[in-house]
VEXRO-356731 format. One record per residue (C-alpha): x negated, y, z negated; chain. Coordinates in steps of 0.25 Angstrom, whole numbers, plus 5000, padded with zeros to 4 digits. Each point is the difference from the previous one (the first is absolute). Layout:
VEXRO-356731
<site c1="X" c2="Y" c3="Z" chain="A"/>
...
//
This chain:
VEXRO-356731
<site c1="5082" c2="5021" c3="4926" chain="A"/>
<site c1="5014" c2="4998" c3="4995" chain="A"/>
<site c1="5005" c2="4993" c3="5013" chain="A"/>
<site c1="4988" c2="4991" c3="4999" chain="A"/>
<site c1="5003" c2="4996" c3="4986" chain="A"/>
<site c1="5014" c2="4998" c3="5003" chain="A"/>
<site c1="4997" c2="4991" c3="5012" chain="A"/>
<site c1="4991" c2="4991" c3="4992" chain="A"/>
<site c1="5011" c2="4999" c3="4989" chain="A"/>
<site c1="5010" c2="4997" c3="5010" chain="A"/>
<site c1="4992" c2="4989" c3="5006" chain="A"/>
<site c1="4996" c2="4994" c3="4987" chain="A"/>
<site c1="4985" c2="5003" c3="5001" chain="A"/>
<site c1="4992" c2="5003" c3="4988" chain="A"/>
<site c1="4986" c2="5004" c3="4997" chain="A"/>
<site c1="4997" c2="5005" c3="5014" chain="A"/>
<site c1="4994" c2="5013" c3="5005" chain="A"/>
<site c1="5000" c2="5006" c3="5014" chain="A"/>
<site c1="4985" c2="5000" c3="4999" chain="A"/>
<site c1="5000" c2="4985" c3="4999" chain="A"/>
<site c1="5002" c2="5000" c3="5015" chain="A"/>
<site c1="4985" c2="5005" c3="5002" chain="A"/>
<site c1="4995" c2="4989" c3="4992" chain="A"/>
<site c1="5008" c2="4990" c3="5009" chain="A"/>
<site c1="4995" c2="5006" c3="5012" chain="A"/>
<site c1="4986" c2="5000" c3="4996" chain="A"/>
<site c1="5001" c2="4985" c3="4996" chain="A"/>
<site c1="5007" c2="4996" c3="5013" chain="A"/>
<site c1="4990" c2="5008" c3="5009" chain="A"/>
<site c1="4988" c2="4995" c3="4992" chain="A"/>
<site c1="5005" c2="4985" c3="5002" chain="A"/>
<site c1="5003" c2="5002" c3="5015" chain="A"/>
<site c1="4986" c2="5007" c3="5003" chain="A"/>
<site c1="4991" c2="4996" c3="4989" chain="A"/>
<site c1="4994" c2="5014" c3="5002" chain="A"/>
<site c1="5000" c2="5008" c3="4986" chain="A"/>
<site c1="4994" c2="5012" c3="5007" chain="A"/>
<site c1="5011" c2="5001" c3="5010" chain="A"/>
<site c1="5011" c2="4999" c3="4990" chain="A"/>
<site c1="4993" c2="5011" c3="4992" chain="A"/>
<site c1="5000" c2="5009" c3="5012" chain="A"/>
<site c1="5015" c2="4997" c3="5002" chain="A"/>
<site c1="5003" c2="5004" c3="4986" chain="A"/>
<site c1="4992" c2="5012" c3="5000" chain="A"/>
<site c1="4990" c2="4996" c3="4989" chain="A"/>
<site c1="4986" c2="5006" c3="5000" chain="A"/>
<site c1="4995" c2="4988" c3="4992" chain="A"/>
<site c1="5003" c2="4985" c3="5003" chain="A"/>
<site c1="4999" c2="4997" c3="4985" chain="A"/>
<site c1="5014" c2="5008" c3="4999" chain="A"/>
<site c1="5005" c2="4991" c3="5011" chain="A"/>
<site c1="4996" c2="4988" c3="4993" chain="A"/>
<site c1="5009" c2="5003" c3="4989" chain="A"/>
<site c1="5012" c2="5001" c3="5010" chain="A"/>
<site c1="4997" c2="4988" c3="5008" chain="A"/>
<site c1="5003" c2="4988" c3="4991" chain="A"/>
<site c1="4994" c2="4986" c3="5002" chain="A"/>
<site c1="5008" c2="4988" c3="4996" chain="A"/>
<site c1="4996" c2="4986" c3="4997" chain="A"/>
<site c1="5006" c2="4996" c3="5013" chain="A"/>
<site c1="4991" c2="5010" c3="5007" chain="A"/>
<site c1="4987" c2="4995" c3="4994" chain="A"/>
<site c1="5005" c2="4986" c3="5003" chain="A"/>
<site c1="5002" c2="5003" c3="5014" chain="A"/>
<site c1="4987" c2="5007" c3="5002" chain="A"/>
<site c1="4993" c2="4988" c3="4994" chain="A"/>
<site c1="5007" c2="4990" c3="5009" chain="A"/>
<site c1="4997" c2="5008" c3="5012" chain="A"/>
<site c1="4985" c2="5001" c3="4996" chain="A"/>
<site c1="5000" c2="4985" c3="4998" chain="A"/>
<site c1="5007" c2="4996" c3="5013" chain="A"/>
<site c1="4991" c2="5010" c3="5008" chain="A"/>
<site c1="5012" c2="5009" c3="5003" chain="A"/>
<site c1="4994" c2="5012" c3="4993" chain="A"/>
<site c1="4998" c2="5012" c3="5008" chain="A"/>
<site c1="4986" c2="5001" c3="5005" chain="A"/>
<site c1="5002" c2="5015" c3="5005" chain="A"/>
<site c1="4992" c2="5010" c3="4992" chain="A"/>
<site c1="5007" c2="5009" c3="4991" chain="A"/>
<site c1="5000" c2="5014" c3="5004" chain="A"/>
<site c1="4995" c2="5009" c3="4989" chain="A"/>
<site c1="4997" c2="5013" c3="5008" chain="A"/>
<site c1="5010" c2="5011" c3="4999" chain="A"/>
<site c1="5007" c2="5004" c3="5013" chain="A"/>
//
């Protein structure tokens, strides 16, 4: 842990935890796939409500979704909700 703190300090990075990487991975994978259930499985969560706390939707995400829907670019593929 000391090495992690030293590396952050040396790089001038403040207010960052290693666990933040899970949040970033969840957000990026949800954006790429649109599949909350798959991201939940990737993170090992038993409940998608936990995953929803990890995967952050930004205003740009909402704007892109609405634009895709408006222009007919939205996915027409069904969301898979059944566990594998």
